[in-house]
N, C-alpha and C positions, 0 to 999 in steps of 0.2 A: 550507589548505595540505594536501598528502597523502603518504603513505606506499605504496611498491608492496611487495605481498607475494608470493612466490614459494615454492609447495611444490616441492621438488625430487626429483629421482631419476625423474621420467617420461621415457621415451624419446620421441623427437620424429622426426616424417617427416612427407612433404608437401611443398607448394610456398610458396616466400613471393616475393611482388615487390617489388623495391626502388624506392623514390621518389626523387625528383629530388634534385641534389648539393647538401647543406646548403652546402658551401664554394663552390660556383658562385653557388647562390640570393642569399649574401648580397653579392655582389659586382656580379651582373647587374641587382638591382633597383635600387641606386644609378646604374650605368650608364644607366640610361632616363632621367635626370637632363639628361643631354646630348642628347637629340632635341627635335625642335621639332613633333612631332605623335606621335600614341598608339601605345605600342610593346605589344606582346602578348608575353609569357612563356608558355609550356604546360609542363607537368609541375612546377610547383614542390611541394617538400614541405610538408605541413602540420605545420609548426613554431613554436615561439613566435618565433625569431629573423625569419622571414619576416614575421608579424604586426607585431612591434615596426618593422619597416622600412617596412610598410603605411602605420603611423601618421605615421612620420615625414617622409616623402613626402607624405601629407595635411598634415602640419604647415605645411609649405613652399610649400602651395597647388597640388599635385598632385591630380588628381582620379583614384581607386584603385579598381578593381573586384577581388575574387579570390573566385572560385569555381571548383568541380570542378577544383582544380590549376592553375587559369589566372588569370594577373593581367593586366589592362590598365592601364595607367600614362599619362594623359593629363598631359604636362608642360608644355603652353605657357604656363599662368598660374603656374608656380613663379616665386618670387622669392628672394633670395639671404638668406634669413632667419637670423640665428644660432641655433644649436642648443648651447648651453653643457651644458644639463643635462636632467634627465627622461628619456626614453626611451632615450638618445644612451648614458648611462651602463649601461644593461642590456647592452649590444651588445660583443662584443668585436671586431665587423668593422665597427665605426660609422666608421673610419678610411676607410674606402672613400667614404664621403661627401665628404670632404676634397676627393680627385682630381677627384670629378665636378663638385662646385659651383664649383672652382677654374677647371676647364675651361670651365663654362659662363658662369659669373659673373664671374671673375677675382678672386673673394674668397670667404672661408667662415671662419665659427667653429663648430668642432666640440667637442664636451666629449672629455677624454680616455677613451679606449675602456675600457668594463667586460667581463663575460662572465666566462669560468674563469681561475681564478689558476693560472697555468702558471710562476710565477717572472716575471722580466723578459722582455715581448715588446717589446722597444725600436723606437720609429719613426723611428730616426736616419735609417735608407735611404731612408724615405718622404719625409723633411723634405729629406736631400740632393738626391733628385729635384727635389723642387717648386723648389729654391732654383737648380738649375741651368737649370730653365724660365724663371725670372726673378720666382719670386714671393717675398716676403718673410715670414718665419714668424717669429711669436714664440709665446711660451708666458705667457698671463696669468691667473692664478687658475684653473689646473686646464683650459685651455681652450685649444685651438690656434688663433693668427689666423693666417689665409693672405691676403695681398693681392699684387695683380700689377697692374703698367699694362698691360701685354700677355705673352704667354706667346710664347717662341721655342724652337723646337728645339734640342736639346741632344745631346751623346754623353754617356750617363751609366754609370758602371761601378759595378755595386753591389759593396760589400766582403763582402757576405755573400749568399748566395744567400737571397732572400725572395720567398713567394710575394706576400705582401701587397704590398709595396714594387712589385713586377714589375706589378702589376695597377694599383694606386693612381698610378704614372708613365704606363702606357697611358692610363688615364682622361683625365688632366690633357694628356695631348700630342696625344691625336686633333684638337682643335680649335685646337692651338699652330702658329704661323706657322713654315713650313720643315721640316726633317726631325730626328728625335728617334733616336738609337739607343742601346738599352736592352744592355750587355754584361753578361755572368754574370747571365743573367736566369734566372728558376726555370722549369722544363718541366713542371710539373704540368697533368694535363689539363684543371683547372679554368681554367688561363690559356687555352688553345685556346677554352674555351667562351667566354670571355666576349670575345676577339679575334673570333670567330666572329660575336656580337650586334652588337659594333660596326661589323665589315665588312658586316654586313646593313643597318645603318644609314647607310652610306655612309665608313666610316671606312678608311683605307688602311694596312694592318697587313700585314706580311711576317714569318715567321721564328718565329712563336708555336709553343711544345712545342721551340723549340732555344734554345740559349744566348746568341745574339743575336737581338734583335726590331728591326724598322726599321718606323719609322711616319714618313707623308709627313701633316702637317697639311691638313685641309680646311676650308673657309668654314663647313659646317654639316653637322648628321645629321639623318636624317629619322627617322620611325616605321617598323616591321617586325615580324614574327613571327617568334620564337624556340623553340625546344624544347631545355629544358635537359638537361645530361646525366644519368646516373643515378648514385645516390652509392656511390663505390667504397668507402667507409669503412663505411657502413649495410652495403653488400654484403660485406664483408669480415668484419663483425661476427657477420651469420649464416652465413657460411662457418666461421667457430670453433665458432658456437653447433652446427652440424652436426657438425664434428668432434670436440667435446666429447660431445653427447648424442644425435648423430643416427643414424637406422636408414633414411638414404636421404632426403636433404632437395635440390629443387631449386631454385636461387635464382635468379631470372628478374627481366629487364630490367637486366642488367648487361652491361658490355664488357669480357669476360675479361683482354683485354691489360692496363687498368689494374690488375689484380690479380696479375700474374704474378710478384711477390716473395713474397705471401703462399702463393698458391698451391705454388710450390718449396718453401716451408718446411712446408706439411701434408704434402706428398709425402715429404719427408724423413723427416717423423715416422711415417710408416705410413699416413697417411690416403689413402683411394684417391679421386680427384679427377677426373672426366672435363669437358673444357671445349667447348661447343658456340659457334655464333654469338654469342648474346645469351642466355647459360643457363649455371650452372656447377653438376654436380651433384657432392654429396659423401655417398660410402658410408660402409659402418660397417667400421670396421678389427677383423679378426679377433683379432689380436694386441696388447698392451701398447705404446702411443705411446712412440717413442722421444724421450728427452730433446735439445732441439737448442739452438743459440746464435742469438741473432738481435741485430742493431745496425739500429738506426734509420738512415737515410739520406734525402735530399732525393731526389726523385721520380726516375728509376725504383726506386730503393730500397726498403728496408722502411719503411713509414710509420708518423712517431710518432703519429698518431692511432690505430692498431692495437695499439701496444705495450701498452697497460694490458690490452685484451682478450685478446690473446695469451697475457699473464702467467698470468691465470687459467685457461688452459687446460694449461699447463704445469705445472700443479700435479697434472696428471693422468699427466704422461711419466714413463716409468721412468728414475731417473739425474738429473745435475744438468746444470741449464741456466742459460747466463746472457745476460741482457736489458740492451743498453747502448741507452743513448737520448742519441745525439749530438746533439739538436737541441733538446731542453728538460730542462735539470737539475732541475726541481723536480716531474718526472711521475713520482713515485713516491708519492703520497699515497694511495693504492689498496692500497699492502703492507700497511700497517698493518690496514686495514679486511680484506683476505684472511686475514691474521694470527688475527683474531679468529674466523674460521670454520677454523680449525687448518692452514692452509697454513704449510708449511715454507718461508720466503723471508727472506734479508736484503739488505740495501741496503750497498752498499761505494762510495761515489762516486756516478760515473754508471751504475752497473750496479746490478741485483738479480739473487739468485743463488737460485734456486728448486730446490729438492730434492724428488722425487717417487718413485713416487705416492704421493698422500695424499687420503684419503678426506674431503671436506669436512663440515662440518657447519655448517647453520642457523645463523645469529645476528642480532643487530640492528646494522646498519652504515651509513655515512652515504657518500653521493656527493659527495665535492670538488668535481668537475668533471664534465664531459660523459663523457669516454671511460673515466673511473675508473669512472663509473655502468654504463657498458655492460659492463665488467670485474666488478662485481658482480652484475648479471643474470645475467651465464655462469656465476657460481662459485655464484650462488643456484639455478640450474638443474641443476648438477652435486651440489648438496650434500644430505645427508640431513636430512630435516625442513624447516622454514619458515625462510625467509630474510626480513627487513623492511629495505627500504631507504628512510633518507629522503635529500632533498635530490634528490628528481626532478623538480623543476624545471630542473636541469640536465640532465636524461636526456630530457627533453622538447625542450630546445633542438637537438638533434639527430636525434633517430629518430621518424617520425611514425608514430602508431598501434601503440605496440610492445607494449601489452598485448595488442590483437586479433591482429597478426600472430604473437606466440609461442602465443596460444591456438589459433590455427589449424593449430599445427603439432604441436598436442598437449599442450604446456604447461598448468600450471594456475598463472595469473598473476592478481591482481587489485589495485584501487587500493583504499584505505581513508582517511578523512580523518584529519589527526592530532587526537588528544584536546588540551584547552587545555594540558594538565599535559606532554604530548608537546613542543608548540610552547613553552613555558618552558623546556623543559630546553636544547631545540637553542639558544635565543639564549643561554642560559649558557654554552655549550659554548665 
């Protein structure tokens, strides 16, 4: 086990290249199960979730190679093997295996998802969709059992806008008989990315990226080559780092349209931001940053995944900011850790009230989930002295080569192995 150490206060400048989208990768890789010949996905991020998925596909008989950010999956020998335990439990997005295996094999057994603890992330909308397509779904000993004689297209209205349920129903429906219509579908860029892969494999999908998706079932899907979209959340994290400590940072390999809500808020704070075709430049503000309020919403609103990193930046802003998370109520675990670093934040219900500007101080803190980890990294870069972050495995789930990328901008960040004493202390927390 490792910890991340950051010597704060160094100004950052230069160019950082963004990796492929984590939230796409965790759906694109399971989607390969649906093909009858090899699928190539280019530009995948080198993160632990991708490695876990590679192992899971191999477990069910897939032949998988992964090098230079390119994965080739030969799914032709895959079998419908139950995956109740093991690697599945480490993965928040393991539920995409349900839709893909149900679509191909008409049955699946998948352990309930692991990953970050963000409060309840119910999969009831996924199950509603599978049942509408003709599957019987039961929960037995902490695993979901899915069985269907055949899958038939259906009209499915999602009670809550859910990226996971939208993608999962798409995966199950592309090989179903007849037409499926998903209403109140999520509109995130990652959904368009998955629909593009499936279309390249021979699926018939219309309306991805709108709130109504129409799917005409086909008999079979074939292999293809696909390039993943850049990670808008990683890009957003580095934009926030640029606003916090930058003296001119260029974020390379981004789709700026995916970041409009964040860019608007940074400009509102007084951060100079310039947008190009596939790059965004963050300049240094001459004045104190202004406090702003943010409210997380489904895409194209402000992303819940950037709420925690943005909260760290707001400690530097002049005045009182209110951060409201309408998506995940339990997403304020980073606040206690930021307080250890002298942040002035209080939580009231679904909102965090941030008063600033405050000069953060280095401290020993713990990342409780992926984006809380990103918030603490940003805080550490801003703070005086040394910040020590444990729970680095959470950060490694979503940020590829974070130490190298930050040091490339002029930061002083390194990893150290935890001592046995520290490991014991963490176990007792």
